[in-house]
C-alpha positions as CSV (number, residue, x, y, z in Angstrom):
1,M,-17.7,13.1,-14.8
2,E,-15.2,16.0,-14.5
3,P,-14.1,16.8,-10.9
4,S,-15.5,20.3,-11.0
5,V,-18.9,19.1,-12.3
6,L,-18.9,16.3,-9.7
7,L,-18.2,18.8,-6.9
8,L,-21.0,21.1,-8.1
9,F,-23.4,18.2,-8.4
10,T,-22.5,17.0,-4.9
11,L,-23.1,20.5,-3.4
12,F,-26.5,20.7,-5.2
13,M,-27.7,17.3,-4.0
14,G,-26.4,18.0,-0.5
15,F,-28.4,21.2,-0.2
16,L,-31.5,19.5,-1.5
17,L,-31.1,16.8,1.1
18,L,-30.5,19.5,3.7
19,L,-34.1,20.4,3.3
20,V,-35.3,17.1,4.6
21,R,-32.5,16.1,7.0
22,G,-31.2,17.5,10.2
23,H,-27.7,17.8,11.6
24,P,-25.6,14.6,11.8
25,K,-25.7,13.1,15.2
26,T,-23.6,10.5,17.1
27,H,-23.4,9.2,20.6
28,G,-20.2,9.2,22.5
29,H,-17.8,12.1,22.9
30,L,-15.7,12.5,19.7
31,P,-12.6,14.7,19.4
32,P,-13.1,18.3,18.2
33,G,-13.1,19.2,14.6
34,P,-14.7,21.7,12.1
35,R,-18.4,22.0,12.4
36,P,-20.1,19.9,9.8
37,L,-23.0,20.8,7.5
38,P,-25.9,18.3,7.3
39,I,-25.1,15.7,4.7
40,L,-22.2,17.6,3.2
41,G,-20.2,17.2,6.4
42,N,-16.9,19.1,6.1
43,L,-16.9,19.2,2.3
44,L,-16.3,23.0,2.4
45,Q,-13.1,22.4,4.4
46,M,-11.7,20.0,1.8
47,D,-8.8,21.3,-0.2
48,R,-8.6,20.7,-4.0
49,G,-5.2,19.2,-3.3
50,G,-6.9,16.2,-1.9
51,L,-7.8,14.6,1.4
52,L,-4.2,14.5,2.8
53,N,-3.7,18.2,2.3
54,S,-7.1,18.9,3.9
55,F,-6.4,16.8,6.9
56,M,-2.9,18.4,7.5
57,Q,-4.4,21.8,7.4
58,L,-7.1,20.9,9.9
59,R,-4.4,19.3,12.1
60,E,-2.8,22.7,12.5
61,K,-6.0,24.0,14.1
62,Y,-7.3,21.0,16.0
63,G,-4.2,19.1,17.0
64,D,-3.2,15.5,16.5
65,V,-6.6,13.9,17.2
66,F,-9.7,15.4,15.6
67,T,-12.9,14.5,13.9
68,V,-13.8,15.1,10.2
69,Y,-17.2,14.4,8.7
70,L,-16.6,12.8,5.3
71,G,-20.1,13.4,4.0
72,P,-22.5,12.3,6.7
73,R,-20.1,10.0,8.6
74,P,-17.7,11.0,11.3
75,V,-14.1,9.8,11.0
76,V,-11.4,10.3,13.7
77,M,-8.0,11.3,12.4
78,L,-4.8,10.3,14.2
79,C,-1.8,12.3,13.4
80,G,1.8,12.1,14.6
81,T,3.8,9.1,15.9
82,E,2.6,9.1,19.5
83,A,-1.2,9.3,18.6
84,I,-0.9,6.5,16.0
85,R,1.1,4.2,18.3
86,E,-1.1,4.9,21.3
87,A,-4.1,3.7,19.3
88,L,-2.8,0.9,17.0
89,V,-0.2,-0.5,19.4
90,D,-1.2,0.4,23.0
91,Q,-4.9,-0.3,22.3
92,A,-4.3,-2.7,19.4
93,E,-7.4,-4.9,19.8
94,A,-9.8,-2.0,20.2
95,F,-8.5,-0.3,17.0
96,S,-8.1,-3.6,15.0
97,G,-11.3,-3.2,12.9
98,R,-11.2,-2.4,9.2
99,G,-13.1,0.6,7.8
100,T,-14.4,0.6,4.3
101,I,-12.9,1.9,1.1
102,A,-16.1,2.9,-0.8
103,V,-14.7,2.4,-4.3
104,V,-13.8,-1.3,-3.7
105,E,-16.6,-2.3,-1.3
106,P,-19.0,-3.4,-4.0
107,I,-16.4,-6.0,-5.1
108,V,-14.9,-7.1,-1.7
109,Q,-18.1,-6.9,0.4
110,G,-16.1,-7.4,3.6
111,N,-14.5,-10.6,2.3
112,G,-10.8,-11.5,2.1
113,L,-7.8,-10.9,4.2
114,I,-7.4,-7.2,4.0
115,F,-11.1,-6.1,4.2
116,A,-12.5,-8.6,6.7
117,N,-13.4,-7.9,10.3
118,G,-13.9,-9.9,13.5
119,E,-13.4,-13.7,13.6
120,R,-13.3,-13.8,9.8
121,W,-10.3,-11.5,9.7
122,K,-8.6,-13.4,12.6
123,T,-9.1,-16.8,10.9
124,L,-7.9,-15.6,7.5
125,R,-4.9,-13.8,8.9
126,R,-3.8,-16.9,10.9
127,F,-4.2,-19.1,7.9
128,S,-2.4,-16.6,5.6
129,L,0.6,-16.1,7.9
130,A,1.1,-19.9,8.4
131,T,0.6,-20.7,4.7
132,M,2.8,-17.9,3.3
133,R,5.5,-18.9,5.8
134,D,5.3,-22.5,4.5
135,F,5.7,-21.3,1.0
136,G,8.6,-19.0,1.4
137,M,7.9,-16.0,3.6
138,G,10.5,-15.8,6.3
139,K,12.5,-18.7,4.8
140,R,15.5,-18.8,2.6
141,S,13.4,-20.1,-0.3
142,V,11.8,-16.7,-0.8
143,E,15.3,-15.2,-1.0
144,E,16.2,-17.6,-3.7
145,R,13.1,-16.7,-5.7
146,I,13.9,-12.9,-5.4
147,K,17.5,-13.5,-6.5
148,E,16.4,-15.5,-9.5
149,E,13.9,-12.8,-10.4
150,A,16.6,-10.1,-10.0
151,Q,18.8,-12.0,-12.5
152,C,15.9,-12.1,-15.0
153,L,15.5,-8.3,-14.5
154,V,19.2,-7.7,-15.0
155,E,19.2,-9.7,-18.2
156,E,16.1,-7.7,-19.4
157,L,17.8,-4.4,-18.6
158,R,20.9,-5.4,-20.5
159,K,18.8,-5.8,-23.7
160,A,18.0,-2.1,-23.6
161,H,21.8,-1.3,-24.1
162,G,21.5,1.9,-22.1
163,A,18.6,3.3,-24.1
164,P,16.1,5.4,-21.9
165,L,13.1,3.5,-20.7
166,D,10.2,3.8,-18.3
167,P,10.8,1.2,-15.5
168,T,7.1,1.0,-14.4
169,F,6.3,-2.2,-16.3
170,L,9.5,-4.1,-15.4
171,F,9.2,-3.2,-11.7
172,Q,5.6,-4.5,-11.7
173,C,6.7,-7.7,-13.3
174,I,9.4,-8.6,-10.8
175,T,7.3,-7.8,-7.7
176,A,4.2,-9.5,-9.1
177,N,6.2,-12.6,-9.9
178,I,7.3,-13.0,-6.3
179,I,3.8,-13.0,-4.9
180,C,2.6,-15.2,-7.8
181,T,5.1,-17.9,-7.0
182,I,3.8,-18.1,-3.4
183,V,0.1,-17.7,-4.2
184,F,-0.3,-19.3,-7.7
185,G,2.8,-21.5,-7.6
186,E,4.3,-20.0,-10.8
187,R,6.1,-17.0,-12.3
188,F,5.2,-15.4,-15.6
189,D,7.3,-14.4,-18.6
190,Y,7.6,-10.6,-19.0
191,K,5.9,-11.0,-22.4
192,D,3.0,-13.2,-21.2
193,R,-0.1,-11.4,-22.6
194,Q,-2.5,-12.4,-19.8
195,F,0.1,-11.3,-17.2
196,L,0.6,-8.0,-18.9
197,C,-3.1,-7.4,-19.0
198,L,-3.4,-8.1,-15.2
199,L,-0.5,-5.7,-14.5
200,D,-2.1,-3.0,-16.6
201,L,-5.4,-3.4,-14.8
202,L,-3.6,-3.1,-11.5
203,Y,-1.8,0.1,-12.6
204,Q,-5.0,1.6,-13.9
205,T,-6.9,0.8,-10.8
206,I,-4.5,2.2,-8.3
207,S,-4.2,5.4,-10.4
208,L,-8.0,5.8,-10.5
209,M,-8.3,5.1,-6.7
210,S,-5.8,7.9,-6.1
211,S,-7.5,10.4,-8.3
212,F,-9.4,13.5,-6.9
213,S,-12.7,12.1,-8.3
214,S,-12.2,8.9,-6.3
215,Q,-11.6,10.9,-3.1
216,V,-14.8,12.8,-3.7
217,F,-16.6,9.5,-4.2
218,E,-15.3,8.4,-0.8
219,L,-17.2,11.3,0.8
220,F,-20.6,10.7,-0.9
221,S,-20.6,7.1,-2.2
222,G,-24.2,6.7,-0.9
223,F,-25.7,8.5,-3.8
224,L,-22.7,9.0,-6.3
225,K,-22.7,5.3,-6.8
226,Y,-25.9,5.7,-8.9
227,F,-24.1,8.0,-11.4
228,P,-21.2,7.6,-13.9
229,G,-17.7,8.1,-12.5
230,V,-14.3,6.5,-11.8
231,H,-15.9,4.1,-9.3
232,R,-17.5,2.2,-12.2
233,Q,-14.2,1.8,-14.0
234,I,-12.6,0.6,-10.8
235,S,-15.3,-2.0,-10.3
236,K,-15.0,-3.1,-13.9
237,N,-11.2,-3.5,-13.5
238,L,-11.5,-5.4,-10.3
239,K,-14.2,-7.7,-11.7
240,E,-11.8,-8.7,-14.5
241,I,-9.0,-9.4,-12.0
242,V,-11.4,-11.4,-9.8
243,S,-12.5,-13.4,-12.8
244,Y,-8.9,-14.4,-13.5
245,M,-8.5,-15.4,-9.9
246,G,-11.6,-17.6,-10.2
247,H,-10.2,-19.3,-13.3
248,S,-6.9,-19.9,-11.5
249,V,-8.8,-21.5,-8.5
250,E,-10.7,-23.8,-10.9
251,K,-7.4,-24.9,-12.5
252,H,-6.0,-25.7,-9.1
253,R,-9.1,-27.6,-8.1
254,A,-8.8,-29.8,-11.2
255,T,-5.2,-30.7,-10.6
256,L,-5.1,-30.7,-6.8
257,D,-3.0,-33.4,-5.1
258,P,-4.0,-33.5,-1.4
259,S,-0.7,-35.1,-0.4
260,A,1.4,-32.3,-2.1
261,P,-0.1,-28.8,-1.9
262,R,1.8,-26.5,-4.3
263,D,0.9,-23.1,-3.1
264,F,-1.5,-20.8,-1.2
265,I,-4.5,-21.8,-3.3
266,D,-4.0,-25.5,-2.9
267,T,-3.7,-25.2,0.9
268,Y,-6.9,-23.1,1.0
269,L,-8.8,-25.6,-1.1
270,L,-7.8,-28.4,1.3
271,C,-9.1,-26.3,4.2
272,M,-12.4,-25.8,2.3
273,E,-12.7,-29.5,1.9
274,K,-11.9,-30.2,5.5
275,E,-14.6,-27.7,6.7
276,K,-17.2,-28.4,4.1
277,S,-19.7,-29.7,6.7
278,N,-19.2,-26.5,8.8
279,E,-21.9,-24.0,7.7
280,H,-20.2,-21.2,9.5
281,T,-16.8,-21.8,8.0
282,E,-14.8,-18.8,6.7
283,F,-13.1,-21.1,4.2
284,H,-15.4,-20.4,1.2
285,I,-14.8,-19.3,-2.3
286,Q,-15.6,-15.6,-1.8
287,N,-13.0,-15.3,0.9
288,L,-10.4,-17.1,-1.2
289,V,-10.9,-15.1,-4.4
290,I,-10.9,-11.7,-2.5
291,S,-7.8,-12.8,-0.5
292,L,-6.1,-13.6,-3.8
293,L,-7.0,-10.2,-5.1
294,S,-5.8,-8.5,-2.0
295,L,-2.4,-10.4,-1.9
296,F,-1.8,-9.8,-5.6
297,F,-2.7,-6.1,-5.4
298,A,-0.7,-5.4,-2.3
299,G,2.2,-7.6,-3.2
300,T,2.6,-6.0,-6.6
301,E,1.8,-2.4,-6.4
302,T,3.3,-1.3,-3.1
303,S,6.8,-2.8,-3.8
304,S,6.8,-1.8,-7.5
305,T,5.8,1.8,-6.6
306,T,8.5,2.0,-4.0
307,L,11.1,0.8,-6.5
308,R,10.0,3.4,-9.0
309,Y,10.5,6.1,-6.4
310,S,13.8,4.5,-5.5
311,F,15.4,5.1,-8.9
312,L,13.7,8.4,-9.4
313,L,15.4,9.5,-6.2
314,M,18.7,8.0,-7.3
315,L,18.5,10.1,-10.5
316,K,17.7,13.2,-8.4
317,F,20.5,12.5,-6.0
318,P,23.3,10.8,-7.9
319,H,25.8,11.2,-5.1
320,V,23.6,8.9,-3.0
321,A,23.6,6.2,-5.7
322,E,27.4,6.5,-5.9
323,K,27.8,5.9,-2.2
324,V,25.5,2.9,-2.3
325,Q,27.5,1.4,-5.2
326,K,30.7,2.0,-3.3
327,E,29.3,0.0,-0.4
328,I,28.1,-2.7,-2.8
329,D,31.6,-3.0,-4.3
330,Q,33.2,-3.2,-0.8
331,V,30.8,-5.8,0.7
332,I,29.5,-7.8,-2.3
333,G,31.8,-7.1,-5.2
334,S,30.9,-7.9,-8.8
335,H,31.2,-11.7,-9.0
336,R,28.4,-12.9,-6.8
337,L,24.7,-12.1,-6.2
338,P,23.6,-9.9,-3.2
339,T,22.2,-11.9,-0.3
340,L,20.1,-11.0,2.7
341,D,23.1,-11.7,4.9
342,D,24.8,-8.7,3.3
343,R,22.3,-6.3,4.9
344,I,23.9,-6.2,8.3
345,K,27.2,-5.2,6.7
346,M,25.6,-2.4,4.5
347,P,24.2,0.2,6.9
348,Y,24.3,3.0,4.4
349,T,22.4,1.1,1.7
350,E,19.8,0.0,4.4
351,A,19.5,3.7,5.5
352,V,18.9,4.7,1.9
353,I,16.1,2.2,1.5
354,H,14.5,3.2,4.7
355,E,14.7,6.8,3.7
356,I,13.2,6.0,0.3
357,Q,10.3,4.4,2.0
358,R,9.9,7.3,4.4
359,F,10.2,10.0,1.9
360,S,8.1,8.4,-0.8
361,D,5.3,7.9,1.7
362,I,3.3,5.8,-0.7
363,I,0.2,5.0,1.5
364,P,-0.1,8.5,3.2
365,L,-3.6,8.0,4.8
366,G,-3.0,4.4,5.8
367,L,-5.9,2.0,5.4
368,P,-9.0,2.9,7.3
369,H,-9.5,1.3,10.7
370,K,-12.6,1.3,13.0
371,V,-12.9,0.6,16.7
372,T,-14.3,-2.8,17.6
373,K,-16.1,-1.5,20.8
374,D,-16.9,1.7,22.6
375,T,-13.3,3.0,23.2
376,E,-11.8,5.7,25.4
377,F,-8.9,7.5,23.8
378,R,-7.2,10.6,25.1
379,G,-10.3,11.6,27.1
380,Y,-12.7,11.0,24.3
381,L,-15.3,8.2,23.8
382,L,-15.3,6.7,20.3
383,P,-18.5,4.7,19.8
384,K,-18.2,1.1,18.4
385,N,-17.6,1.1,14.6
386,T,-16.3,4.7,14.5
387,E,-13.9,4.9,11.6
388,V,-10.3,5.9,12.3
389,Y,-7.7,7.1,9.8
390,P,-4.1,6.7,11.0
391,I,-2.4,9.3,8.9
392,L,0.9,7.4,8.3
393,S,2.3,10.4,6.4
394,S,2.2,12.4,9.7
395,A,4.5,9.9,11.3
396,L,6.9,9.4,8.4
397,R,7.3,13.2,8.3
398,D,7.2,13.8,12.0
399,P,9.6,16.7,12.8
400,R,10.0,15.3,16.4
401,Y,11.6,12.2,14.9
402,F,13.2,13.4,11.7
403,E,15.4,16.5,11.6
404,Q,14.5,17.4,8.0
405,P,11.2,15.7,7.4
406,D,10.6,17.2,4.0
407,T,14.1,16.5,2.7
408,F,15.5,13.3,1.3
409,N,18.3,12.5,3.7
410,P,19.6,8.9,4.5
411,D,21.3,10.3,7.6
412,H,17.8,10.2,9.2
413,F,18.6,6.4,9.8
414,L,22.3,6.6,10.7
415,D,23.8,7.2,14.1
416,A,27.0,9.2,14.8
417,N,29.1,6.0,14.1
418,G,27.4,5.4,10.7
419,A,25.4,2.4,12.0
420,L,21.7,1.9,11.1
421,K,19.4,3.2,13.8
422,K,15.8,2.4,14.6
423,N,13.1,5.1,14.6
424,E,9.7,4.6,16.1
425,A,8.1,6.9,13.6
426,F,9.2,4.7,10.7
427,M,5.9,2.8,9.9
428,P,5.6,2.5,6.1
429,F,3.8,-0.8,6.6
430,S,1.6,0.7,9.3
431,T,1.8,-0.8,12.8
432,G,-0.2,-2.9,15.3
433,K,-2.5,-5.9,14.6
434,R,-3.4,-4.7,11.1
435,M,0.2,-3.9,9.9
436,C,1.0,-5.3,6.4
437,L,1.1,-9.1,6.3
438,G,3.8,-9.0,3.6
439,E,6.3,-6.7,5.3
440,G,9.0,-9.3,5.4
441,I,8.7,-10.1,1.7
442,A,8.6,-6.4,0.7
443,R,11.7,-5.6,2.8
444,N,13.6,-8.5,1.2
445,E,12.5,-7.5,-2.3
446,L,13.5,-3.9,-1.9
447,F,17.0,-4.8,-0.7
448,L,17.8,-7.5,-3.2
449,F,16.3,-5.8,-6.3
450,F,17.8,-2.4,-5.4
451,T,21.3,-3.8,-4.8
452,S,21.2,-6.2,-7.8
453,I,20.4,-3.3,-10.1
454,L,23.0,-0.9,-8.7
455,Q,25.6,-3.7,-8.6
456,N,25.2,-4.2,-12.4
457,F,24.2,-0.7,-13.6
458,S,24.9,3.0,-13.2
459,V,21.8,5.1,-13.7
460,A,21.4,8.3,-15.5
461,S,18.6,10.6,-16.4
462,P,17.9,12.2,-19.9
463,V,17.3,15.5,-17.9
464,D,19.4,17.4,-15.5
465,P,19.0,16.2,-11.9
466,K,18.0,19.7,-10.8
467,D,15.0,19.5,-13.2
468,I,13.7,16.2,-12.0
469,V,10.3,16.6,-10.4
470,L,9.5,14.4,-7.3
471,T,5.9,15.6,-6.8
472,P,3.6,12.6,-7.1
473,K,1.2,12.4,-10.0
474,D,-1.7,11.5,-7.6
475,G,-2.0,11.3,-3.9
476,G,-5.2,9.6,-2.7
477,V,-5.1,6.0,-1.5
478,S,-1.5,5.9,-2.9
479,K,1.1,8.4,-4.0
480,I,1.8,7.7,-7.6
481,P,5.3,8.8,-8.7
482,P,5.5,10.9,-11.9
483,K,6.5,9.1,-15.1
484,Y,10.2,9.3,-15.9
485,Q,12.8,7.8,-18.2
486,I,16.0,6.2,-17.0
487,H,19.2,4.9,-18.6
488,F,20.6,1.7,-17.1
489,L,24.3,1.7,-18.1
490,S,26.3,-1.4,-17.6
491,R,29.1,-1.0,-15.1
């Protein structure tokens, strides 16, 4: 359904329902916000530029903490570094619930690591942290895996002989392979058909979830779910990925050696066997499959999208790429692979990577939270289960913490002596109890892939840098960078 038709249909249905429903009500004392219409909520205040633009405009009138009705349900918006940290860090437990993302809820149904709540979430997070640590996260073994994958990438890029290419697919391959070695116990060849199909499904899905139509669905999923729309294609894609995860689990089950677990799946299967007599166990097949979906999705798309932005920005600002390469030459040289130990000696490169993450702002709305109990916050009372959106974009572009928030400038992360400096507003992985489980892996990937590529190649654009567009293609759940071509020229 076209967005304009969908919007008109939504308005029509809303006014029909208006005849039989009163104004939305809630107990508690929510922060101020625009007055909602029955059923439609604050639809009329929503900008065609998407939810983020709409929320930023409302912030100008209502301040850093305000309430927006997304259709019939109230959602509290947290904007700015202080408000987000006060909630997610200072009152971490109260704000540790997970809100729903309507387009994926029919598939996940509150299962899995990312979408679970309560004891289910705590159990799965404890298990996942321990297991991923055992299979590489936080140990040197994951560094070796990333370095090996980086070398595979370098070899693949050399085959292009400097011809222009779209890096989307290759960046997906390398990030997917890291999470696959931990979760599935194997990496895939870049020409593996099933692997390529999975990556294509992931890319399609994140693009659809970031579309305007998907954002409208988030407002009125209660009745739009009965009609055609992008939500049906998203569900179809996710079902295909889940089916693959299920087949992988069955293969693991058939070849499981209890004395030598190979990966995340094996370890989980052993927990399932251990707790099979516990009727209340969280170690069941639904939680396993949806956890695999979540880890594969998050471990592939966020890092690969950041890498795509990284090199788009290097094309736009070639002087930055040249300074990074100068530091690489001084610290690493050309005769050995970059290592994680090099990071501390490369403050400029680290500042550039931080600034790429800040500026690209790939998860602008964060993932939705909800309060786990009636919660007092800044003089307001948020009833239990009130949804909360921590607008990460408002921290990453907070003018109180970044001198030029809308400009790409690595100096945001360098002190007067050229050393890397911390910044409380830097939260690309969110913050608090629900911050990204794979932050360590992602940071290691970004450094080792970024430096390995620039150690071996100079990058050039088929178009003049001043004509390169940085505006994202979509900006809903994720900011999708525009498509571009890039030359990787051997140094």
